[in-house]
CHARMM internal coordinates of N, CA and C (Angstrom, degrees):
IC EDIT
DIST 1 N 1 CA 1.4414
DIST 1 CA 1 C 1.5221
ANGL 1 N 1 CA 1 C 108.21
DIST 1 C 2 N 1.2956
ANGL 1 CA 1 C 2 N 115.51
DIHE 1 N 1 CA 1 C 2 N 96.48
DIST 2 N 2 CA 1.4503
ANGL 1 C 2 N 2 CA 119.94
DIHE 1 CA 1 C 2 N 2 CA 178.14
DIST 2 CA 2 C 1.5142
ANGL 2 N 2 CA 2 C 108.54
DIHE 1 C 2 N 2 CA 2 C -111.78
DIST 2 C 3 N 1.2741
ANGL 2 CA 2 C 3 N 115.78
DIHE 2 N 2 CA 2 C 3 N 144.22
DIST 3 N 3 CA 1.4593
ANGL 2 C 3 N 3 CA 121.27
DIHE 2 CA 2 C 3 N 3 CA -179.09
DIST 3 CA 3 C 1.5059
ANGL 3 N 3 CA 3 C 109.36
DIHE 2 C 3 N 3 CA 3 C 170.03
DIST 3 C 4 N 1.2991
ANGL 3 CA 3 C 4 N 115.06
DIHE 3 N 3 CA 3 C 4 N -163.02
DIST 4 N 4 CA 1.4525
ANGL 3 C 4 N 4 CA 120.06
DIHE 3 CA 3 C 4 N 4 CA 179.36
DIST 4 CA 4 C 1.5223
ANGL 4 N 4 CA 4 C 110.07
DIHE 3 C 4 N 4 CA 4 C -69.44
DIST 4 C 5 N 1.3199
ANGL 4 CA 4 C 5 N 117.23
DIHE 4 N 4 CA 4 C 5 N 139.24
DIST 5 N 5 CA 1.4671
ANGL 4 C 5 N 5 CA 118.80
DIHE 4 CA 4 C 5 N 5 CA 175.07
DIST 5 CA 5 C 1.5254
ANGL 5 N 5 CA 5 C 109.99
DIHE 4 C 5 N 5 CA 5 C -68.12
DIST 5 C 6 N 1.3034
ANGL 5 CA 5 C 6 N 115.73
DIHE 5 N 5 CA 5 C 6 N 135.38
DIST 6 N 6 CA 1.4648
ANGL 5 C 6 N 6 CA 120.21
DIHE 5 CA 5 C 6 N 6 CA -178.94
DIST 6 CA 6 C 1.5277
ANGL 6 N 6 CA 6 C 109.71
DIHE 5 C 6 N 6 CA 6 C -87.90
DIST 6 C 7 N 1.3054
ANGL 6 CA 6 C 7 N 116.80
DIHE 6 N 6 CA 6 C 7 N 142.57
DIST 7 N 7 CA 1.4716
ANGL 6 C 7 N 7 CA 119.69
DIHE 6 CA 6 C 7 N 7 CA 179.17
DIST 7 CA 7 C 1.5306
ANGL 7 N 7 CA 7 C 110.93
DIHE 6 C 7 N 7 CA 7 C -63.88
DIST 7 C 8 N 1.3204
ANGL 7 CA 7 C 8 N 115.07
DIHE 7 N 7 CA 7 C 8 N 147.81
DIST 8 N 8 CA 1.4671
ANGL 7 C 8 N 8 CA 120.57
DIHE 7 CA 7 C 8 N 8 CA 179.78
DIST 8 CA 8 C 1.5206
ANGL 8 N 8 CA 8 C 112.08
DIHE 7 C 8 N 8 CA 8 C -60.05
DIST 8 C 9 N 1.3273
ANGL 8 CA 8 C 9 N 115.96
DIHE 8 N 8 CA 8 C 9 N -35.07
DIST 9 N 9 CA 1.4573
ANGL 8 C 9 N 9 CA 119.78
DIHE 8 CA 8 C 9 N 9 CA -177.72
DIST 9 CA 9 C 1.5225
ANGL 9 N 9 CA 9 C 111.10
DIHE 8 C 9 N 9 CA 9 C -65.29
DIST 9 C 10 N 1.3159
ANGL 9 CA 9 C 10 N 116.91
DIHE 9 N 9 CA 9 C 10 N -38.74
DIST 10 N 10 CA 1.4598
ANGL 9 C 10 N 10 CA 121.07
DIHE 9 CA 9 C 10 N 10 CA 178.25
DIST 10 CA 10 C 1.5234
ANGL 10 N 10 CA 10 C 110.90
DIHE 9 C 10 N 10 CA 10 C -64.27
DIST 10 C 11 N 1.3101
ANGL 10 CA 10 C 11 N 115.87
DIHE 10 N 10 CA 10 C 11 N -41.44
DIST 11 N 11 CA 1.4681
ANGL 10 C 11 N 11 CA 120.07
DIHE 10 CA 10 C 11 N 11 CA 179.14
DIST 11 CA 11 C 1.5217
ANGL 11 N 11 CA 11 C 110.48
DIHE 10 C 11 N 11 CA 11 C -66.28
DIST 11 C 12 N 1.3264
ANGL 11 CA 11 C 12 N 117.27
DIHE 11 N 11 CA 11 C 12 N -40.74
DIST 12 N 12 CA 1.4658
ANGL 11 C 12 N 12 CA 120.97
DIHE 11 CA 11 C 12 N 12 CA 178.99
DIST 12 CA 12 C 1.5205
ANGL 12 N 12 CA 12 C 111.11
DIHE 11 C 12 N 12 CA 12 C -63.53
DIST 12 C 13 N 1.3446
ANGL 12 CA 12 C 13 N 116.94
DIHE 12 N 12 CA 12 C 13 N -42.36
DIST 13 N 13 CA 1.4659
ANGL 12 C 13 N 13 CA 120.20
DIHE 12 CA 12 C 13 N 13 CA 179.00
DIST 13 CA 13 C 1.5225
ANGL 13 N 13 CA 13 C 110.90
DIHE 12 C 13 N 13 CA 13 C -63.66
DIST 13 C 14 N 1.3213
ANGL 13 CA 13 C 14 N 115.86
DIHE 13 N 13 CA 13 C 14 N -40.68
DIST 14 N 14 CA 1.4649
ANGL 13 C 14 N 14 CA 119.61
DIHE 13 CA 13 C 14 N 14 CA -179.22
DIST 14 CA 14 C 1.5283
ANGL 14 N 14 CA 14 C 111.00
DIHE 13 C 14 N 14 CA 14 C -65.36
DIST 14 C 15 N 1.3204
ANGL 14 CA 14 C 15 N 117.16
DIHE 14 N 14 CA 14 C 15 N -44.43
DIST 15 N 15 CA 1.4654
ANGL 14 C 15 N 15 CA 120.28
DIHE 14 CA 14 C 15 N 15 CA 179.60
DIST 15 CA 15 C 1.5253
ANGL 15 N 15 CA 15 C 111.83
DIHE 14 C 15 N 15 CA 15 C -65.95
DIST 15 C 16 N 1.3242
ANGL 15 CA 15 C 16 N 116.83
DIHE 15 N 15 CA 15 C 16 N -42.63
DIST 16 N 16 CA 1.4626
ANGL 15 C 16 N 16 CA 119.67
DIHE 15 CA 15 C 16 N 16 CA 179.58
DIST 16 CA 16 C 1.5275
ANGL 16 N 16 CA 16 C 111.15
DIHE 15 C 16 N 16 CA 16 C -65.20
DIST 16 C 17 N 1.3180
ANGL 16 CA 16 C 17 N 116.72
DIHE 16 N 16 CA 16 C 17 N -41.31
DIST 17 N 17 CA 1.4574
ANGL 16 C 17 N 17 CA 120.06
DIHE 16 CA 16 C 17 N 17 CA 178.36
DIST 17 CA 17 C 1.5164
ANGL 17 N 17 CA 17 C 112.25
DIHE 16 C 17 N 17 CA 17 C -64.88
DIST 17 C 18 N 1.3209
ANGL 17 CA 17 C 18 N 116.17
DIHE 17 N 17 CA 17 C 18 N -44.67
DIST 18 N 18 CA 1.4690
ANGL 17 C 18 N 18 CA 120.05
DIHE 17 CA 17 C 18 N 18 CA 179.24
DIST 18 CA 18 C 1.5170
ANGL 18 N 18 CA 18 C 112.41
DIHE 17 C 18 N 18 CA 18 C -66.13
DIST 18 C 19 N 1.3273
ANGL 18 CA 18 C 19 N 115.83
DIHE 18 N 18 CA 18 C 19 N -42.70
DIST 19 N 19 CA 1.4646
ANGL 18 C 19 N 19 CA 119.42
DIHE 18 CA 18 C 19 N 19 CA 178.55
DIST 19 CA 19 C 1.5235
ANGL 19 N 19 CA 19 C 110.73
DIHE 18 C 19 N 19 CA 19 C -65.05
DIST 19 C 20 N 1.3190
ANGL 19 CA 19 C 20 N 116.92
DIHE 19 N 19 CA 19 C 20 N -39.82
DIST 20 N 20 CA 1.4643
ANGL 19 C 20 N 20 CA 120.30
DIHE 19 CA 19 C 20 N 20 CA 178.15
DIST 20 CA 20 C 1.5108
ANGL 20 N 20 CA 20 C 111.91
DIHE 19 C 20 N 20 CA 20 C -62.76
DIST 20 C 21 N 1.3235
ANGL 20 CA 20 C 21 N 116.05
DIHE 20 N 20 CA 20 C 21 N -40.01
DIST 21 N 21 CA 1.4587
ANGL 20 C 21 N 21 CA 119.98
DIHE 20 CA 20 C 21 N 21 CA 178.80
DIST 21 CA 21 C 1.5230
ANGL 21 N 21 CA 21 C 111.59
DIHE 20 C 21 N 21 CA 21 C -65.20
DIST 21 C 22 N 1.3217
ANGL 21 CA 21 C 22 N 116.45
DIHE 21 N 21 CA 21 C 22 N -46.06
DIST 22 N 22 CA 1.4666
ANGL 21 C 22 N 22 CA 120.45
DIHE 21 CA 21 C 22 N 22 CA -179.06
DIST 22 CA 22 C 1.5268
ANGL 22 N 22 CA 22 C 111.25
DIHE 21 C 22 N 22 CA 22 C -65.58
DIST 22 C 23 N 1.3202
ANGL 22 CA 22 C 23 N 116.64
DIHE 22 N 22 CA 22 C 23 N -44.63
DIST 23 N 23 CA 1.4665
ANGL 22 C 23 N 23 CA 120.71
DIHE 22 CA 22 C 23 N 23 CA -179.60
DIST 23 CA 23 C 1.5283
ANGL 23 N 23 CA 23 C 110.06
DIHE 22 C 23 N 23 CA 23 C -65.42
DIST 23 C 24 N 1.3245
ANGL 23 CA 23 C 24 N 116.35
DIHE 23 N 23 CA 23 C 24 N -39.41
DIST 24 N 24 CA 1.4664
ANGL 23 C 24 N 24 CA 119.38
DIHE 23 CA 23 C 24 N 24 CA 178.91
DIST 24 CA 24 C 1.5121
ANGL 24 N 24 CA 24 C 112.63
DIHE 23 C 24 N 24 CA 24 C -64.79
DIST 24 C 25 N 1.3251
ANGL 24 CA 24 C 25 N 116.56
DIHE 24 N 24 CA 24 C 25 N -44.16
DIST 25 N 25 CA 1.4665
ANGL 24 C 25 N 25 CA 119.54
DIHE 24 CA 24 C 25 N 25 CA 178.24
DIST 25 CA 25 C 1.5223
ANGL 25 N 25 CA 25 C 111.75
DIHE 24 C 25 N 25 CA 25 C -65.01
DIST 25 C 26 N 1.3326
ANGL 25 CA 25 C 26 N 116.91
DIHE 25 N 25 CA 25 C 26 N -38.52
DIST 26 N 26 CA 1.4638
ANGL 25 C 26 N 26 CA 119.89
DIHE 25 CA 25 C 26 N 26 CA 176.92
DIST 26 CA 26 C 1.5241
ANGL 26 N 26 CA 26 C 110.56
DIHE 25 C 26 N 26 CA 26 C -65.21
DIST 26 C 27 N 1.3223
ANGL 26 CA 26 C 27 N 116.99
DIHE 26 N 26 CA 26 C 27 N -40.74
DIST 27 N 27 CA 1.4626
ANGL 26 C 27 N 27 CA 120.44
DIHE 26 CA 26 C 27 N 27 CA 178.83
DIST 27 CA 27 C 1.5155
ANGL 27 N 27 CA 27 C 112.10
DIHE 26 C 27 N 27 CA 27 C -64.32
DIST 27 C 28 N 1.3394
ANGL 27 CA 27 C 28 N 116.24
DIHE 27 N 27 CA 27 C 28 N -38.34
DIST 28 N 28 CA 1.4643
ANGL 27 C 28 N 28 CA 119.47
DIHE 27 CA 27 C 28 N 28 CA 178.03
DIST 28 CA 28 C 1.5209
ANGL 28 N 28 CA 28 C 110.53
DIHE 27 C 28 N 28 CA 28 C -68.86
DIST 28 C 29 N 1.3340
ANGL 28 CA 28 C 29 N 116.44
DIHE 28 N 28 CA 28 C 29 N -43.74
DIST 29 N 29 CA 1.4604
ANGL 28 C 29 N 29 CA 120.54
DIHE 28 CA 28 C 29 N 29 CA -177.90
DIST 29 CA 29 C 1.5292
ANGL 29 N 29 CA 29 C 111.75
DIHE 28 C 29 N 29 CA 29 C -65.23
DIST 29 C 30 N 1.3246
ANGL 29 CA 29 C 30 N 116.20
DIHE 29 N 29 CA 29 C 30 N -38.97
DIST 30 N 30 CA 1.4695
ANGL 29 C 30 N 30 CA 120.35
DIHE 29 CA 29 C 30 N 30 CA -178.68
DIST 30 CA 30 C 1.5238
ANGL 30 N 30 CA 30 C 113.10
DIHE 29 C 30 N 30 CA 30 C -89.48
DIST 30 C 31 N 1.3336
ANGL 30 CA 30 C 31 N 116.26
DIHE 30 N 30 CA 30 C 31 N -4.69
DIST 31 N 31 CA 1.4628
ANGL 30 C 31 N 31 CA 122.13
DIHE 30 CA 30 C 31 N 31 CA -179.50
DIST 31 CA 31 C 1.5325
ANGL 31 N 31 CA 31 C 110.94
DIHE 30 C 31 N 31 CA 31 C 58.53
DIST 31 C 32 N 1.3506
ANGL 31 CA 31 C 32 N 114.67
DIHE 31 N 31 CA 31 C 32 N 48.82
DIST 32 N 32 CA 1.4618
ANGL 31 C 32 N 32 CA 121.50
DIHE 31 CA 31 C 32 N 32 CA 178.88
DIST 32 CA 32 C 1.5225
ANGL 32 N 32 CA 32 C 107.04
DIHE 31 C 32 N 32 CA 32 C -115.02
DIST 32 C 33 N 1.3060
ANGL 32 CA 32 C 33 N 115.78
DIHE 32 N 32 CA 32 C 33 N 107.83
DIST 33 N 33 CA 1.4570
ANGL 32 C 33 N 33 CA 120.87
DIHE 32 CA 32 C 33 N 33 CA -171.80
DIST 33 CA 33 C 1.5262
ANGL 33 N 33 CA 33 C 113.09
DIHE 32 C 33 N 33 CA 33 C -66.40
DIST 33 C 34 N 1.3354
ANGL 33 CA 33 C 34 N 118.28
DIHE 33 N 33 CA 33 C 34 N -39.15
DIST 34 N 34 CA 1.4543
ANGL 33 C 34 N 34 CA 119.95
DIHE 33 CA 33 C 34 N 34 CA -177.89
DIST 34 CA 34 C 1.5233
ANGL 34 N 34 CA 34 C 111.37
DIHE 33 C 34 N 34 CA 34 C -66.60
DIST 34 C 35 N 1.3230
ANGL 34 CA 34 C 35 N 116.89
DIHE 34 N 34 CA 34 C 35 N -29.51
DIST 35 N 35 CA 1.4551
ANGL 34 C 35 N 35 CA 120.62
DIHE 34 CA 34 C 35 N 35 CA 177.67
DIST 35 CA 35 C 1.5288
ANGL 35 N 35 CA 35 C 110.80
DIHE 34 C 35 N 35 CA 35 C -68.57
DIST 35 C 36 N 1.3204
ANGL 35 CA 35 C 36 N 115.91
DIHE 35 N 35 CA 35 C 36 N -37.09
DIST 36 N 36 CA 1.4641
ANGL 35 C 36 N 36 CA 120.25
DIHE 35 CA 35 C 36 N 36 CA 177.02
DIST 36 CA 36 C 1.5275
ANGL 36 N 36 CA 36 C 109.91
DIHE 35 C 36 N 36 CA 36 C -66.38
DIST 36 C 37 N 1.3197
ANGL 36 CA 36 C 37 N 117.96
DIHE 36 N 36 CA 36 C 37 N -39.05
DIST 37 N 37 CA 1.4595
ANGL 36 C 37 N 37 CA 120.54
DIHE 36 CA 36 C 37 N 37 CA 178.03
DIST 37 CA 37 C 1.5176
ANGL 37 N 37 CA 37 C 111.52
DIHE 36 C 37 N 37 CA 37 C -66.64
DIST 37 C 38 N 1.3174
ANGL 37 CA 37 C 38 N 117.12
DIHE 37 N 37 CA 37 C 38 N -35.57
DIST 38 N 38 CA 1.4696
ANGL 37 C 38 N 38 CA 119.76
DIHE 37 CA 37 C 38 N 38 CA 174.62
DIST 38 CA 38 C 1.5232
ANGL 38 N 38 CA 38 C 110.47
DIHE 37 C 38 N 38 CA 38 C -63.15
DIST 38 C 39 N 1.3158
ANGL 38 CA 38 C 39 N 116.76
DIHE 38 N 38 CA 38 C 39 N -40.02
DIST 39 N 39 CA 1.4603
ANGL 38 C 39 N 39 CA 121.00
DIHE 38 CA 38 C 39 N 39 CA 178.17
DIST 39 CA 39 C 1.5234
ANGL 39 N 39 CA 39 C 110.70
DIHE 38 C 39 N 39 CA 39 C -64.06
DIST 39 C 40 N 1.3099
ANGL 39 CA 39 C 40 N 116.96
DIHE 39 N 39 CA 39 C 40 N -40.26
DIST 40 N 40 CA 1.4624
ANGL 39 C 40 N 40 CA 120.42
DIHE 39 CA 39 C 40 N 40 CA 178.01
DIST 40 CA 40 C 1.5242
ANGL 40 N 40 CA 40 C 109.71
DIHE 39 C 40 N 40 CA 40 C -62.76
DIST 40 C 41 N 1.3117
ANGL 40 CA 40 C 41 N 116.85
DIHE 40 N 40 CA 40 C 41 N -39.23
DIST 41 N 41 CA 1.4614
ANGL 40 C 41 N 41 CA 120.61
DIHE 40 CA 40 C 41 N 41 CA 177.16
DIST 41 CA 41 C 1.5264
ANGL 41 N 41 CA 41 C 112.21
DIHE 40 C 41 N 41 CA 41 C -63.88
DIST 41 C 42 N 1.3262
ANGL 41 CA 41 C 42 N 117.41
DIHE 41 N 41 CA 41 C 42 N -44.31
DIST 42 N 42 CA 1.4663
ANGL 41 C 42 N 42 CA 120.84
DIHE 41 CA 41 C 42 N 42 CA 178.41
DIST 42 CA 42 C 1.5232
ANGL 42 N 42 CA 42 C 111.31
DIHE 41 C 42 N 42 CA 42 C -62.33
DIST 42 C 43 N 1.3156
ANGL 42 CA 42 C 43 N 116.24
DIHE 42 N 42 CA 42 C 43 N -44.32
DIST 43 N 43 CA 1.4607
ANGL 42 C 43 N 43 CA 119.60
DIHE 42 CA 42 C 43 N 43 CA 179.50
DIST 43 CA 43 C 1.5240
ANGL 43 N 43 CA 43 C 111.38
DIHE 42 C 43 N 43 CA 43 C -67.47
DIST 43 C 44 N 1.3257
ANGL 43 CA 43 C 44 N 116.54
DIHE 43 N 43 CA 43 C 44 N -34.73
DIST 44 N 44 CA 1.4548
ANGL 43 C 44 N 44 CA 120.01
DIHE 43 CA 43 C 44 N 44 CA 177.10
DIST 44 CA 44 C 1.5205
ANGL 44 N 44 CA 44 C 112.27
DIHE 43 C 44 N 44 CA 44 C -64.37
DIST 44 C 45 N 1.3158
ANGL 44 CA 44 C 45 N 116.65
DIHE 44 N 44 CA 44 C 45 N -40.31
DIST 45 N 45 CA 1.4597
ANGL 44 C 45 N 45 CA 120.39
DIHE 44 CA 44 C 45 N 45 CA 177.32
DIST 45 CA 45 C 1.5266
ANGL 45 N 45 CA 45 C 110.25
DIHE 44 C 45 N 45 CA 45 C -65.54
DIST 45 C 46 N 1.3335
ANGL 45 CA 45 C 46 N 116.81
DIHE 45 N 45 CA 45 C 46 N -39.96
DIST 46 N 46 CA 1.4684
ANGL 45 C 46 N 46 CA 120.30
DIHE 45 CA 45 C 46 N 46 CA 178.06
DIST 46 CA 46 C 1.5253
ANGL 46 N 46 CA 46 C 111.04
DIHE 45 C 46 N 46 CA 46 C -62.16
DIST 46 C 47 N 1.3180
ANGL 46 CA 46 C 47 N 117.45
DIHE 46 N 46 CA 46 C 47 N -38.98
DIST 47 N 47 CA 1.4642
ANGL 46 C 47 N 47 CA 120.83
DIHE 46 CA 46 C 47 N 47 CA 178.85
DIST 47 CA 47 C 1.5257
ANGL 47 N 47 CA 47 C 110.28
DIHE 46 C 47 N 47 CA 47 C -69.24
DIST 47 C 48 N 1.3209
ANGL 47 CA 47 C 48 N 117.35
DIHE 47 N 47 CA 47 C 48 N -41.19
DIST 48 N 48 CA 1.4570
ANGL 47 C 48 N 48 CA 120.11
DIHE 47 CA 47 C 48 N 48 CA 179.45
DIST 48 CA 48 C 1.5281
ANGL 48 N 48 CA 48 C 111.84
DIHE 47 C 48 N 48 CA 48 C -64.72
DIST 48 C 49 N 1.3292
ANGL 48 CA 48 C 49 N 117.20
DIHE 48 N 48 CA 48 C 49 N -31.99
DIST 49 N 49 CA 1.4591
ANGL 48 C 49 N 49 CA 120.27
DIHE 48 CA 48 C 49 N 49 CA 178.62
DIST 49 CA 49 C 1.5221
ANGL 49 N 49 CA 49 C 112.37
DIHE 48 C 49 N 49 CA 49 C -67.38
DIST 49 C 50 N 1.3287
ANGL 49 CA 49 C 50 N 117.06
DIHE 49 N 49 CA 49 C 50 N -17.60
DIST 50 N 50 CA 1.4610
ANGL 49 C 50 N 50 CA 119.59
DIHE 49 CA 49 C 50 N 50 CA 176.72
DIST 50 CA 50 C 1.5174
ANGL 50 N 50 CA 50 C 111.60
DIHE 49 C 50 N 50 CA 50 C -65.70
DIST 50 C 51 N 1.3206
ANGL 50 CA 50 C 51 N 117.13
DIHE 50 N 50 CA 50 C 51 N -24.53
DIST 51 N 51 CA 1.4498
ANGL 50 C 51 N 51 CA 121.35
DIHE 50 CA 50 C 51 N 51 CA -175.65
DIST 51 CA 51 C 1.5187
ANGL 51 N 51 CA 51 C 113.10
DIHE 50 C 51 N 51 CA 51 C -96.65
DIST 51 C 52 N 1.3175
ANGL 51 CA 51 C 52 N 117.23
DIHE 51 N 51 CA 51 C 52 N 2.40
DIST 52 N 52 CA 1.4522
ANGL 51 C 52 N 52 CA 121.16
DIHE 51 CA 51 C 52 N 52 CA 177.87
DIST 52 CA 52 C 1.5183
ANGL 52 N 52 CA 52 C 108.50
DIHE 51 C 52 N 52 CA 52 C -78.20
DIST 52 C 53 N 1.3113
ANGL 52 CA 52 C 53 N 115.72
DIHE 52 N 52 CA 52 C 53 N 128.56
DIST 53 N 53 CA 1.4617
ANGL 52 C 53 N 53 CA 120.73
DIHE 52 CA 52 C 53 N 53 CA -179.82
DIST 53 CA 53 C 1.5238
ANGL 53 N 53 CA 53 C 109.03
DIHE 52 C 53 N 53 CA 53 C -90.52
DIST 53 C 54 N 1.3082
ANGL 53 CA 53 C 54 N 115.45
DIHE 53 N 53 CA 53 C 54 N 136.27
DIST 54 N 54 CA 1.4539
ANGL 53 C 54 N 54 CA 119.89
DIHE 53 CA 53 C 54 N 54 CA 174.74
DIST 54 CA 54 C 1.5191
ANGL 54 N 54 CA 54 C 108.75
DIHE 53 C 54 N 54 CA 54 C -102.76
DIST 54 C 55 N 1.3034
ANGL 54 CA 54 C 55 N 116.13
DIHE 54 N 54 CA 54 C 55 N 152.75
DIST 55 N 55 CA 1.4651
ANGL 54 C 55 N 55 CA 120.69
DIHE 54 CA 54 C 55 N 55 CA -178.09
DIST 55 CA 55 C 1.5277
ANGL 55 N 55 CA 55 C 108.82
DIHE 54 C 55 N 55 CA 55 C -89.01
DIST 55 C 56 N 1.2999
ANGL 55 CA 55 C 56 N 115.99
DIHE 55 N 55 CA 55 C 56 N 109.03
DIST 56 N 56 CA 1.4557
ANGL 55 C 56 N 56 CA 121.13
DIHE 55 CA 55 C 56 N 56 CA 175.54
DIST 56 CA 56 C 1.5173
ANGL 56 N 56 CA 56 C 108.61
DIHE 55 C 56 N 56 CA 56 C -104.13
DIST 56 C 57 N 1.3065
ANGL 56 CA 56 C 57 N 116.52
DIHE 56 N 56 CA 56 C 57 N 132.34
DIST 57 N 57 CA 1.4604
ANGL 56 C 57 N 57 CA 120.75
DIHE 56 CA 56 C 57 N 57 CA -179.42
DIST 57 CA 57 C 1.5172
ANGL 57 N 57 CA 57 C 109.74
DIHE 56 C 57 N 57 CA 57 C -69.15
DIST 57 C 58 N 1.3286
ANGL 57 CA 57 C 58 N 115.39
DIHE 57 N 57 CA 57 C 58 N 132.03
DIST 58 N 58 CA 1.4521
ANGL 57 C 58 N 58 CA 120.52
DIHE 57 CA 57 C 58 N 58 CA 174.15
DIST 58 CA 58 C 1.5092
ANGL 58 N 58 CA 58 C 115.07
DIHE 57 C 58 N 58 CA 58 C 84.72
DIST 58 C 59 N 1.3210
ANGL 58 CA 58 C 59 N 119.39
DIHE 58 N 58 CA 58 C 59 N 13.50
DIST 59 N 59 CA 1.4570
ANGL 58 C 59 N 59 CA 120.55
DIHE 58 CA 58 C 59 N 59 CA -179.75
DIST 59 CA 59 C 1.5247
ANGL 59 N 59 CA 59 C 112.63
DIHE 58 C 59 N 59 CA 59 C -110.74
DIST 59 C 60 N 1.3162
ANGL 59 CA 59 C 60 N 117.37
DIHE 59 N 59 CA 59 C 60 N 6.97
DIST 60 N 60 CA 1.4556
ANGL 59 C 60 N 60 CA 120.35
DIHE 59 CA 59 C 60 N 60 CA -178.54
DIST 60 CA 60 C 1.5195
ANGL 60 N 60 CA 60 C 111.94
DIHE 59 C 60 N 60 CA 60 C -77.58
DIST 60 C 61 N 1.3123
ANGL 60 CA 60 C 61 N 115.62
DIHE 60 N 60 CA 60 C 61 N 166.01
DIST 61 N 61 CA 1.4673
ANGL 60 C 61 N 61 CA 120.33
DIHE 60 CA 60 C 61 N 61 CA 179.10
DIST 61 CA 61 C 1.5289
ANGL 61 N 61 CA 61 C 109.61
DIHE 60 C 61 N 61 CA 61 C -70.54
DIST 61 C 62 N 1.3023
ANGL 61 CA 61 C 62 N 114.81
DIHE 61 N 61 CA 61 C 62 N 140.79
DIST 62 N 62 CA 1.4506
ANGL 61 C 62 N 62 CA 119.81
DIHE 61 CA 61 C 62 N 62 CA 176.36
DIST 62 CA 62 C 1.5209
ANGL 62 N 62 CA 62 C 114.34
DIHE 61 C 62 N 62 CA 62 C 85.55
DIST 62 C 63 N 1.3134
ANGL 62 CA 62 C 63 N 117.56
DIHE 62 N 62 CA 62 C 63 N -5.70
DIST 63 N 63 CA 1.4488
ANGL 62 C 63 N 63 CA 119.81
DIHE 62 CA 62 C 63 N 63 CA 178.60
DIST 63 CA 63 C 1.5120
ANGL 63 N 63 CA 63 C 109.88
DIHE 62 C 63 N 63 CA 63 C -90.08
DIST 63 C 64 N 1.3133
ANGL 63 CA 63 C 64 N 115.88
DIHE 63 N 63 CA 63 C 64 N 144.74
DIST 64 N 64 CA 1.4616
ANGL 63 C 64 N 64 CA 119.13
DIHE 63 CA 63 C 64 N 64 CA 178.54
DIST 64 CA 64 C 1.4916
ANGL 64 N 64 CA 64 C 112.18
DIHE 63 C 64 N 64 CA 64 C -115.42
END
COOR INIT
IC SEED 1 N 1 CA 1 C
IC BUILD
């Protein structure tokens, strides 16, 4: 698998989202409420990471 390196933040969001989904489905299937709350927490962190700004060189205002 060769290609562009993916940013760490994208990988973290993907893992948190996937883990939240799996944990949530397991919590629903097993009827374990605390597991569902853990899944909500994981998914919440994944959503919050969407708003984290990364520093890209040359994208600031006034730069040409």
